[in-house]
N, C-alpha and C positions, 0 to 999 in steps of 0.2 A: 504493500500499500504506500510505498514511498517513504517509509519511516527514516531510511537513511540518505534520501535524496539531499542534494546540495542546500536547497533552500529550507530543509527542515533540521539541519545540523544545530542550529542554536537551541531549538526546543530539546533535542535529543541530549546535547550536552547538559542543558539545565536539568533534565531528568536523571541523567547519570550523576550528576553533582549532588542532587537531592538524595539518591540511594547511597551515595559514599558518605553524606552527611549523617544519614540515618545511622549508618554502621559506627559513625565516629561519636555518637551522643554520649555514651558512657564515659568517654575520655574528655569530653567538653566540659561537663559538670556533673557532680553526684545528683543534684536536683534535675529531673527529666525535663520539667517545664522550663527551666533556665537553660538547659542544654538546647532545647528545641529553639527558645528565643535567640541563642547565640548563633546556632546554624541558620536559622531563618534570616537573620540580619545580614549575615555574609552572602546567602543565596540571593537576596533581593538586590544585590549590587552587581550581580553577574550580567544581566542583560545590557545595562548601559556600558560596562566595561568592555564587553564582548563587541558591541557595536563600534565603539571607539577604536578598538584594536583592528577590527575588520575594515573600518573605513580607511584607517591609516595605511594599512597594507594594500588596500585596492588602489588608493592614490597612488602610491609607489608602483604598482603593477602598470597602471595607466600612464606613469610619467607626469602626474599631477602634483603640483606643490601642495603641502597640506593647507587646508583652508581654501582652496581654489574656488572662486565663485562658481556655482553650478556643478562643481566636482561630484557631489552626491547624485545630481540628476543624470548626468554623464555616465556614471558607474551604473546606476539603475537601469538606464536605457540600454546600455551595451548588453547587460546580462539578459534583459528581456529580449532584445533582437537576437542575441546568440541562441536562446532557447527558441524562439519563433523560427529562425531561419536553420535550425539544427547544426550550428557551427560548433565544433570541438572546442571546449573550453581552454584546455592547456595550449594547443597549437595556435588557437585564435589570439589569445592575449600574447603570446610569445611574438606573433607576427607584427604586433603593433610597434615594436621598436624599429622593424624594417621600414614601416610607413613614417616613422618619425625622421628616419634617415633619408627619406625621400623616395622610397620605392612606390611605384604606381600600383597599389594594392588596396584592397578594401577588405575588412574582416567581416563586416556586415553591409547589407544593401542600405541606401538611403543617405541622408544628409549628416549623419552621426559623425563620420570621420572627419569632415571639414570643421565641425563646431568643436570637436575634441582636439583638433590640431592647433586651433586658436587658443584653447585653454592650457595646452602643454607650454605655449610661449616660445621663447627664444632659448638659445644654448641648447639646441636640439641634439647635438652629438653627445653632450654629457647626459642629457635626459635618457636617450636611448642606451647608452652604456649602463646606466643605473637600472633600466628596466630589464636589461638582460641579466643582471644579477638576481633578480627576484622572479623571473619568469623562466622556468625550466624549459629546455627542450625536450627532455626525456623524463617520463614519470613511469612508475609500476603500474602499467595499465592491466585491468582485472583479467583480460584474456590471456596475457602474457604471464601474469602471476599464476594463472591456473595451469598453464602449460608447463612453467617450471616446477610447480608442485606435482603435477602428474609424472614428470620424467624423474624427480627426485625420489618419488615413491617406488619408482622402478629402478632406482639405483643410479640414475644418470644425473649428477649434479652440475654438469656443464650449462644447461639453460639457467639455473639458479645462479652460478657464478657469474655469468655473463650479465645477467639482469642486475646483480649487485654491483658489478663494476660500472654499469652504465648509470645507474641511478644514484651511485655516490659521487659522480661528478656530472650533474645534470645540466649544466649551464653552458657547456661548450660544444659545439657540433664536433662529431667524431665519424670518419667514414665508416661505412658499413653497419651503422647503428639505426638507419632510417625507420626500421619496424617499431622501435621504442618511442618514436616521435608520432607515429600515425595512430589515429583512433582505431578502435576495434572495427571489424568488417560489420557492415549494417545487419547482417543476419545474427551476428553474436550479440551486438549490442541491443537488438530489439527485445531479446527474451533473458537478458542477464539480470539476476537477482543477487543482492548483496545482503548478507545476514550479519547479525551482531558479532558473530566469531569470526568473521572474515578477517 
């Protein structure tokens, strides 16, 4: 039901933290009511702290200075357009630095790119370099993780070792590692499910 979908992560993190807090009640205070009060006070700060950290990270990913006017709108629009147009998040966000450097490319259709480039401002080479430091080329994609796990179960650790090598240094392009940058084939992505133990 999408419990672990990207947009649901803050709610799931909050739920997980509440379960952790429940298990810690005995060490927070001998008085159960006081322990609940202490745990609740901390948990109530999570949403705002998460949103601030997420916003800061997204500004860096998009090459926007903190506090950029309309930065939040640009981030929200990009994510909505990427979802609507079925653009792979990791590779789409990584391509943004190439656009900042002048590549004739678009991650999403429409006028978003032009408005975003205005918000990025000047000193674009430095912005693009900074973006490349926070937007990986390679990630441990689910279908490749499954492939490595299957091979390891059968005694072949080579796929796991290669994946580990690639994702240990995910920000620099490496010859022959394209499959770690590409999204899952559509037939795999359409039916893939993630579970809490994954």
